[in-house]
C-alpha positions as CSV (number, residue, x, y, z in Angstrom):
1,M,172.0,96.5,22.1
2,V,168.3,96.3,23.1
3,R,166.5,99.6,23.1
4,A,163.5,99.7,25.7
5,G,160.4,100.9,26.1
6,I,158.5,101.1,29.3
7,I,155.0,102.2,29.1
8,G,153.5,102.8,32.6
9,V,157.1,103.4,34.5
10,T,156.2,104.7,37.4
11,G,153.9,101.8,38.6
12,Y,156.2,98.8,40.9
13,T,156.5,96.6,38.2
14,G,158.1,99.8,35.8
15,L,160.1,101.1,38.4
16,E,161.2,97.8,38.7
17,L,162.4,97.1,35.2
18,V,164.3,100.1,35.2
19,R,166.5,98.9,38.3
20,L,166.8,95.3,36.9
21,L,167.4,97.0,32.9
22,G,170.3,99.1,34.2
23,R,172.1,96.3,35.3
24,H,171.7,94.6,31.9
25,P,174.6,94.0,29.6
26,R,172.9,94.2,26.1
27,A,169.3,96.4,27.2
28,Q,168.8,99.9,28.2
29,V,165.7,102.3,28.9
30,T,165.1,104.6,26.0
31,Y,161.6,105.5,26.4
32,A,159.6,105.8,29.3
33,T,155.8,107.1,29.5
34,S,153.6,107.6,32.2
35,L,150.4,109.5,32.8
36,T,151.6,111.3,36.1
37,S,155.0,112.3,35.2
38,I,154.9,113.5,31.8
39,G,158.1,115.9,31.7
40,T,160.2,114.7,34.3
41,P,163.2,113.1,33.9
42,L,163.7,109.3,34.3
43,K,166.6,109.8,36.8
44,A,164.4,111.5,39.1
45,V,161.6,109.6,39.0
46,V,163.8,106.1,39.9
47,P,166.8,107.8,41.9
48,N,168.1,104.1,42.8
49,A,168.4,102.7,38.9
50,R,171.4,103.0,36.4
51,I,170.0,105.1,33.4
52,A,171.7,105.9,30.5
53,G,171.2,109.4,28.5
54,D,169.0,111.9,29.9
55,I,165.6,110.2,29.2
56,L,162.3,112.6,30.0
57,V,159.0,110.8,30.9
58,E,156.7,111.1,28.4
59,A,153.2,110.8,27.4
60,L,152.4,107.9,25.1
61,D,152.9,108.4,21.0
62,P,153.2,105.3,19.4
63,D,154.9,106.7,16.3
64,R,157.1,108.2,18.9
65,A,157.7,105.3,20.5
66,V,159.1,102.9,17.9
67,E,161.5,105.4,17.0
68,K,162.8,105.5,20.2
69,A,162.6,102.0,21.3
70,D,162.5,98.5,19.4
71,F,160.8,96.0,22.5
72,F,158.4,97.2,25.0
73,F,157.0,96.5,28.3
74,L,153.6,97.7,29.3
75,C,152.9,98.0,33.0
76,L,149.7,99.2,32.5
77,P,146.3,98.2,34.6
78,H,144.2,95.4,33.3
79,G,141.6,96.5,30.3
80,Q,144.4,99.3,29.1
81,S,147.1,97.5,27.8
82,M,145.2,95.2,25.0
83,E,144.6,98.6,22.5
84,T,148.3,99.7,23.3
85,A,149.4,96.4,22.5
86,A,147.6,96.3,19.1
87,S,149.0,99.2,18.1
88,L,152.8,98.5,19.2
89,F,152.2,95.3,17.7
90,E,150.9,96.8,14.4
91,R,154.1,98.5,14.1
92,G,156.3,95.3,13.8
93,V,157.8,96.0,17.4
94,M,158.0,93.3,20.3
95,V,155.9,93.4,23.3
96,V,155.9,91.7,26.5
97,D,152.6,92.6,28.6
98,L,152.6,92.5,32.3
99,S,149.1,93.0,32.4
100,A,146.1,89.9,32.6
101,D,144.9,91.2,29.0
102,F,146.3,88.6,26.6
103,R,147.2,85.5,29.6
104,L,143.9,84.0,29.1
105,R,143.2,82.3,25.8
106,D,139.6,82.0,25.9
107,P,138.0,86.0,25.6
108,G,134.8,84.4,27.3
109,V,137.1,83.4,29.8
110,Y,138.5,86.9,30.2
111,A,135.1,88.4,30.2
112,R,134.3,86.6,33.0
113,W,137.1,87.9,35.0
114,Y,138.0,91.3,33.4
115,G,135.2,92.0,31.4
116,E,134.9,92.0,27.6
117,H,138.1,91.9,25.4
118,Q,138.5,94.5,22.6
119,R,141.2,92.6,20.8
120,P,140.2,89.1,20.7
121,G,141.6,88.9,17.4
122,L,145.4,89.5,18.8
123,L,144.7,86.5,21.7
124,A,146.1,83.9,19.4
125,E,149.1,86.0,18.6
126,A,150.1,86.1,22.5
127,V,152.7,83.8,24.3
128,Y,151.9,82.8,27.9
129,G,155.2,84.1,29.1
130,M,156.2,81.2,31.0
131,P,159.8,80.2,30.0
132,E,159.7,76.7,32.0
133,I,156.5,75.7,30.1
134,Y,156.7,77.9,26.6
135,R,160.7,78.8,26.4
136,E,160.6,77.9,22.3
137,Q,157.2,79.3,21.8
138,I,158.4,82.3,23.4
139,R,161.5,82.4,21.1
140,K,159.7,82.8,18.4
141,A,157.2,85.5,19.7
142,R,156.4,89.2,18.8
143,L,153.5,89.3,21.9
144,V,154.2,87.2,25.5
145,A,151.6,88.1,28.4
146,N,153.7,88.2,31.0
147,P,152.3,85.9,33.9
148,G,150.6,86.9,37.0
149,C,152.3,86.8,40.4
150,Y,150.8,84.3,42.1
151,P,150.1,81.9,39.1
152,T,153.9,81.8,38.8
153,G,154.4,80.5,42.4
154,V,151.6,78.1,41.9
155,I,152.4,77.1,38.7
156,L,155.9,76.4,38.7
157,G,155.3,74.6,42.3
158,L,152.9,71.9,40.9
159,A,154.3,71.7,37.1
160,P,156.6,68.3,37.6
161,L,153.7,66.8,39.3
162,L,150.8,67.3,37.3
163,K,152.8,66.9,33.8
164,G,153.5,63.3,35.4
165,G,150.0,62.9,36.5
166,Y,150.7,62.0,39.8
167,L,148.0,64.4,41.3
168,Q,144.1,64.3,41.8
169,T,143.3,67.0,39.8
170,E,140.0,67.9,42.0
171,S,141.8,68.0,45.3
172,I,144.6,71.0,44.5
173,I,144.2,73.9,47.7
174,A,146.7,76.7,47.2
175,D,147.0,79.0,49.8
176,S,149.2,81.5,49.0
177,K,150.7,85.2,50.8
178,S,152.0,88.0,49.1
179,G,153.8,91.4,49.9
180,V,151.6,94.8,49.9
181,S,153.5,95.8,46.7
182,G,151.9,93.1,44.7
183,A,148.5,95.2,45.1
184,G,150.0,98.0,42.9
185,R,151.5,101.5,44.1
186,E,147.7,103.5,43.8
187,P,146.5,104.3,47.0
188,K,144.3,102.1,48.4
189,P,142.4,102.3,52.6
190,G,143.3,98.8,53.1
191,L,146.9,98.6,52.0
192,H,147.7,101.7,54.4
193,F,150.4,101.3,56.9
194,P,148.2,101.6,59.8
195,E,146.0,98.8,58.0
196,V,149.2,96.7,57.1
197,S,151.6,96.6,59.8
198,G,151.1,94.0,62.4
199,N,148.4,92.5,59.7
200,F,147.5,89.4,58.5
201,S,144.6,89.0,56.4
202,A,142.7,87.1,54.0
203,Y,141.0,87.9,51.1
204,N,139.1,87.5,47.3
205,L,138.3,83.8,48.9
206,A,136.3,81.7,47.5
207,G,136.8,81.8,43.6
208,A,136.5,85.6,43.7
209,H,140.4,86.6,43.0
210,R,140.9,87.1,39.4
211,H,144.4,84.9,39.3
212,T,142.4,81.7,39.4
213,G,141.1,81.8,35.7
214,E,144.8,81.6,35.0
215,I,146.2,79.5,37.2
216,E,143.4,76.7,36.3
217,Q,143.9,77.7,32.3
218,E,147.7,76.9,32.9
219,L,147.6,73.9,35.4
220,G,144.9,72.3,32.7
221,F,147.2,72.4,29.8
222,L,150.0,70.6,32.1
223,A,147.8,68.0,33.6
224,G,146.0,67.6,29.8
225,G,142.3,68.3,31.0
226,E,140.2,70.3,33.3
227,V,141.5,71.4,36.8
228,K,139.6,73.1,39.7
229,V,141.5,75.2,42.0
230,T,140.2,76.2,45.3
231,F,143.1,79.6,45.3
232,S,142.9,81.4,49.0
233,P,145.3,85.0,49.0
234,H,146.5,86.6,52.1
235,L,148.2,90.0,52.7
236,L,151.4,89.8,54.7
237,P,152.6,92.8,56.5
238,V,156.2,92.7,53.9
239,A,156.7,95.1,50.5
240,R,157.8,91.8,48.5
241,G,157.8,88.2,48.0
242,I,155.0,85.6,47.5
243,L,154.9,82.3,49.6
244,S,152.3,79.6,48.4
245,T,151.7,76.3,50.8
246,I,149.9,73.9,48.0
247,Y,147.9,70.9,49.1
248,A,146.6,67.9,47.0
249,R,146.1,63.9,47.0
250,P,148.5,62.1,44.8
251,S,147.4,59.4,42.2
252,K,150.0,57.4,42.5
253,P,152.6,56.1,45.3
254,L,154.8,58.8,45.9
255,D,157.2,59.2,49.0
256,E,160.1,61.8,50.1
257,D,162.4,60.8,47.7
258,S,160.6,59.8,44.8
259,I,158.9,63.3,44.9
260,F,162.0,64.9,45.5
261,G,163.5,63.1,42.3
262,V,160.4,64.2,40.1
263,Y,160.8,67.9,40.6
264,R,164.9,67.5,40.5
265,D,164.5,66.0,36.9
266,A,161.9,69.1,35.8
267,Y,163.9,71.6,37.1
268,E,167.9,70.6,36.8
269,E,168.5,72.7,33.6
270,E,166.0,75.7,34.7
271,P,168.0,78.4,36.1
272,F,166.0,80.1,37.5
273,V,163.9,77.2,40.0
274,R,165.9,76.1,42.8
275,V,164.8,72.6,44.2
276,Y,165.0,72.0,47.6
277,G,165.8,68.6,49.1
278,P,163.5,65.9,50.9
279,K,165.6,66.4,54.2
280,G,166.7,70.2,54.3
281,R,164.9,73.7,54.8
282,L,161.8,75.2,52.9
283,P,161.6,78.1,51.1
284,S,161.2,81.2,52.4
285,L,161.1,84.9,51.4
286,K,164.6,85.5,52.5
287,D,165.5,82.9,49.9
288,V,163.9,84.7,46.9
289,N,163.6,88.3,47.5
290,G,165.5,90.7,45.1
291,T,166.1,87.5,42.8
292,N,164.4,86.1,39.6
293,L,164.3,82.8,41.7
294,C,161.7,80.4,42.5
295,A,162.5,78.1,45.5
296,V,160.4,75.0,45.6
297,A,159.7,72.3,47.9
298,A,157.7,69.6,48.1
299,R,156.9,66.8,50.9
300,V,155.1,63.9,51.7
301,D,152.3,63.9,54.8
302,S,152.5,60.1,54.8
303,R,149.6,60.4,58.1
304,T,147.2,62.5,55.9
305,G,148.1,60.9,52.3
306,R,148.6,64.5,50.4
307,V,151.3,66.1,49.1
308,I,152.7,69.7,50.4
309,V,154.9,72.1,47.8
310,V,155.9,75.2,49.0
311,S,157.5,77.9,46.5
312,G,158.6,81.1,47.0
313,I,159.2,84.2,44.5
314,D,159.7,87.8,44.6
315,N,156.8,89.0,43.2
316,L,158.0,92.1,41.7
317,V,161.0,89.9,40.1
318,K,160.1,86.4,38.7
319,G,156.5,87.4,39.5
320,A,156.7,89.9,37.3
321,S,159.7,92.7,35.6
322,G,162.4,89.9,36.3
323,Q,160.3,87.4,34.5
324,A,159.4,90.0,31.8
325,I,163.2,90.3,31.2
326,Q,163.8,86.8,30.5
327,N,161.0,86.7,28.0
328,M,163.1,89.5,26.6
329,N,166.3,87.8,26.3
330,L,164.3,85.0,24.7
331,M,162.8,86.9,22.0
332,T,165.6,89.0,21.2
333,G,168.1,85.8,21.4
334,Q,170.2,86.7,24.0
335,E,171.3,84.6,27.0
336,E,168.2,84.1,29.0
337,T,170.3,84.9,32.2
338,A,171.3,88.1,30.8
339,G,170.7,90.9,33.7
340,L,169.3,88.4,36.1
341,V,172.1,86.4,38.3
342,Y,171.6,88.5,41.5
343,D,172.0,87.1,45.1
344,A,169.1,87.4,47.8
345,L,168.9,90.1,49.4
346,Y,169.8,88.9,53.1
347,P,168.5,89.9,55.7
């Protein structure tokens, strides 16, 4: 049984981890921390989850933490995870960090988007936690950088085409729409119900969104060279889910059947990627919300010559806490799908 500690349990990703781990057959939460709910029973913090035992939310004490748990999920803000990750890593435990602190391999690139990295020596120890690409490296890792929500949908949407050399890498436009939970639980004026309800808005355009660097890093790895992406995020008036519509120009001839074959061959053995056929429906949020699935479909626009890819994920599950548990399963030698097989929430 994996004894799991959650550092920063009261944010949306921490709460989702408690919910998902409550159904895991071989893992349970044994330690939880927060700055705002110290001394509160975890069952009161997450009343909708299955929690074994009487666990109180605590202030973080690394020595006590490694006595209570042997695997840790860090759900801290960007810039605050790196020291905690280092402290726990040095004590010999396994860590999945859900912040961006170890996703970018180059400390100079990290500095551009987030500020100076305080633990650059630890970057070499971190594996980017996307099992569909780095499964074998994750199995051997003690520190995994869980991918961002937007990058997860965009990278899985494009990976088969980029690995096969099917796209002009300078032509990629990713238009992504996220539910409000992607902005976190901390109150912000622009996220209040009257601001969001009945509204739909773009933000951080023209390369301003922090996930741009992460997306370009991983797409460049897949393509074997530099990739520049026009990434345009939008805020949907829904609680959860991300739908990305991605446009690019092909570098090789493609039609509806051949592009479906590329995706089928790439993902037919992947338990959490669902490929939709060339004549069927397209992914929607209702197909994936509440699940660890990424739903993908691709089309060829013969009129304009563009490839159009649609991917859908639940930003809190495959885009965060579910993928983190998928990584935990690999790191601890368990079945990759353990605790993560759920039907989508419909309607």
